[in-house]
N, C-alpha and C positions, 0 to 999 in steps of 0.2 A: 634310802636303803636300795641296794641293787637287787633287782628281781632275778632269781636264778633261771637257768635254762629249762628247768623241769617243773612240771605241774603235777599235783596229785591226780593220778589217773590218766594223765595225758603225757605227751612227749614233745620235745622241741621239734618243730617242723623239719629242720635239717636232719634230725635223726630219724624222723618218721619216713623220710624219703630214702634214707640209706639202709635202715635196718629191714631185714626180711623177717618180720614177725610171723609166727605161726598164727593160724586163724583163731585158735583158742586163746592165745595170749592177747591178740588184738581185741577179741570180744570181752575178755576180762578187763582190759584197759578202758574200753569205752563204756562198759556197763558199771563202772566203778562209782559213778555219782548218782545214787538214787536220792535225789535232792527234792525236798518238799517245798521249795521256794515258791513255786507257781501256785501252790494251794494256800499259802499263808496270807493273812490279811496284812501283815507287816513283817519287816525283817530288820533286826537291829544291826545296822551297819557300824563299822568302826573304820578308822583310817587304813588304807591299803598298805601303809608303812608299818603297821603293827602286826604282831603275831603272838600267839599264846604258847607258853611253855608249861607242860603238865608234869608235875613231880609226884612220886609216891610219898608215903608217909615218912620214909627214910631220907627223902631229898633226892632220890635218883630220878633223872629225867626219863619220863616214859614216852613223851611225844611232843612234837611242835607242830603248830598249824596256824594258818592265816584265815581262820574263820571263827565265828563267835563261839566261845566256850562258856557254859553256864553250870551252876550247881544242879546236880541231878542228871547231867549227861552221862552216857555210858560209853566206855572206851574198851575195845578189844584190841590188844596189842598184837604185834606180828607173831608172837609165840602163843597166841590164843589165851592170854590171861585177861580176865574181865575186871575192870575197875569202874567205880562210880565216882564222879567228880563231887567232892564234898564242899569245896569253897573256891572262890576266885577273888584275888586281890590284885587289882590292876590287870596286868597281862600274865600273871602267874596263877596257876591253878593247882590244887592239891587233890589227889585221888586216893581212894581206899580200895585195896585189893579185895575182891569178892570171891572169885572162884576161877578155876580153870574151865574155860568154855569148851564143851565137848562138841566137836563138829564132825565126828566120825560118820554119823548118819545124815548129815546136812545135805550132802550132794545128791541124795536120792529122796530127801524129805518131801512129802507131798504138801504143797501149799495150794489152797483152793483157788482155782482159776489160773494157776501158773504152771505150765509144763516144767518138768524138772530140768535142772541145769544139765546140759549135754557136754560131754568131754570131746565130742567130735564135730561140733559146729553149730548149725542153725537152731538147735533146741534151746539155746541160751536166751531166754526171754523173760519178761516180767510184766505184770499188769501195772500200768502207770498209776502211781500213788494218788494222783489228784483227779482220776477219772470219776465222773458222776456214777452213782449206783445204778443208773439206768443203762449204762454202757455194758453190754454183755462181755464176759470174760473171753479172752482169746484162747484158742486151743491150737495144738500142733497142726490140726487140719485147717485152721483159719488163721494164718500168720499175717499180721499187718506189717507196716513199715517200721523201721527204726527212725525216730524223728529227733532232731537236735536243734538247739538254739543257744544263744550266748547272752545271758542277762547282763554280764559285765563286758559289754561290747568293745571297750577300749583296751582290755588287758593285753599287754605286750611283753616282750622280752628285751631287756637292756643289752645283752650280749650280741643280739642280731639287729635290733632296731634303734638302739641308743636311747630308748625311752621305755618306761613301763606302762605308758598309756598314750593312746592316740585315738583319732576319730573312729577309724575302722582297725581294730587291734589285730595283732598276730593270732589271737584266739580264733579268728575266722579261718586262718590258714591251717591251724590244727583241726578245725572242724572239716575242712576240705580234705585233708590228708586221711582222716578217719572215714569220711564218706566214700572217697574213691576206693580205698582198700576194701571196704565192705561190699561196694558194688561189684568189684572184681570177683568177689566170692559168691555173688548171686543174691545178695540182700537188697531189698528195696530200701532206699534211704531218702528221707525228706529233710533237707538242711535249710532251716530258715535263716535268711540274711537280715532280718529285722534288726535295727540298731536301737539300743535302749539307753544310750548315754544321756546324761552324765552318770558317773559311778557314784550314786547317792542313795539315800534311804528309800527313794521312790522307784529305784530301778526294777525291783521285783514286782511292784504294782504295774509298771509299764509292760514288763515281759509276761505278766499273767494273761493279758489279752491274747498274745501270740500263742501261749501254751494252750489256752482254751480252744483256739482255732485248730491247733495241731492235734488235739484230742479227737476232733471230728474225723480224722483220718484213721481212727481206731488203731493206734500204734501198739506194738508189743512192748516197746521200750521207749521212754521219752527221757532225753538227756539234756540237762542244762550244763553246758561245757564251761569249766572254769580253769584258771591258772592259780597256783599257790604263790606266795611271796616270801618264802623262808630264805633268809640271806645266805645260808650255807648251801652252796650249789650241790654239794655231795649228799645232802640229806635224803633226797629221793632217788639218787642215782644207784642203780643196781646192775650187776651182771647176773643174768638169769639164763640158764641153758646156753651159756657161752655167748650171749648177746648183751650189749649195753642198752638198758632200757630205763624208763622212769618207773619207780615203784608207784603203786596206786593206793588210794585211801577210799574206803567205802563210807559214804556219809548218808545217814538216814535221818530225815527231819522229824523231830519230836512232835511238831505241831500238825503233822499230817494225820488225817483220820484213819488212813490205812497203814500206819506205821508198823503194825504187827506183821502184815504181809510183806512189806518192804524189808523189814529186819530179817525175816526168815529167808527171803531171796538173797539178801546180802550175805548171810551165813552160808548159803549154798555156793555163792561165788567164791567166798573165802575158802571153803573146803575144797572146791575144785582147783583153785589156784595153789593151795598148799600141796595138793597131790601132784599137779602137773608142773608147776614152776615155783618151788619154794622160794620165798623172799619177794615175790611179786607184789603181794598185798602187805602193807605194813600197818 
């Protein structure tokens, strides 16, 4: 399966260098993966060539994603409709509509220890979900770095590299593009170049050690950068505010002890994105 040029929450490096994204859009893009992988004891891997298709009870396609989908997962669609995954058979999942998710107050919702999402820049922060309880919450007066690492270190793009996986993948170039753009805006960024290959069930256990080390830097956001593998290259492609970008997907790990805080932060990001750049978050 050919890996398309766009990843959930990231963008192809070629586009990253050409597009002049606003600071807010860039922050929304890089903050899109609130992933709990570093805090999990294990992670159920599947082949990188597989992806899940989620249908509603009438058979309509709600979403496609190249990450594990399980019964009990909760999906908020681009139009803020909330669905619960009721069953998975192979790589097809069925979801039950629950409610329209009200995000009107989410952008200013107070989450303990998390400064509210800012529509103007540096206020967009989150408490790392896997931080130990002894780590004090960050405040807007005590802003730590944004730290990044790449658990699936070989992830690459066939349109530019001719392969979807190599020793040091294109994902590190995405990491560099994001880090450089943030630094130009005055953010402190720590981008780990640790390599966790191969892409197997133990990758998250290997990256967990790096995540623990990065937490010692007291970050406001910790991001495990990934690329999706949906074969339809147009699935994540969007034109937002007159610019061609990759739509982003917010992922909150169910196994994370701080899932509630992360979920509220994700809703803040979605609310801000809907207001500033409708269509950016799908």
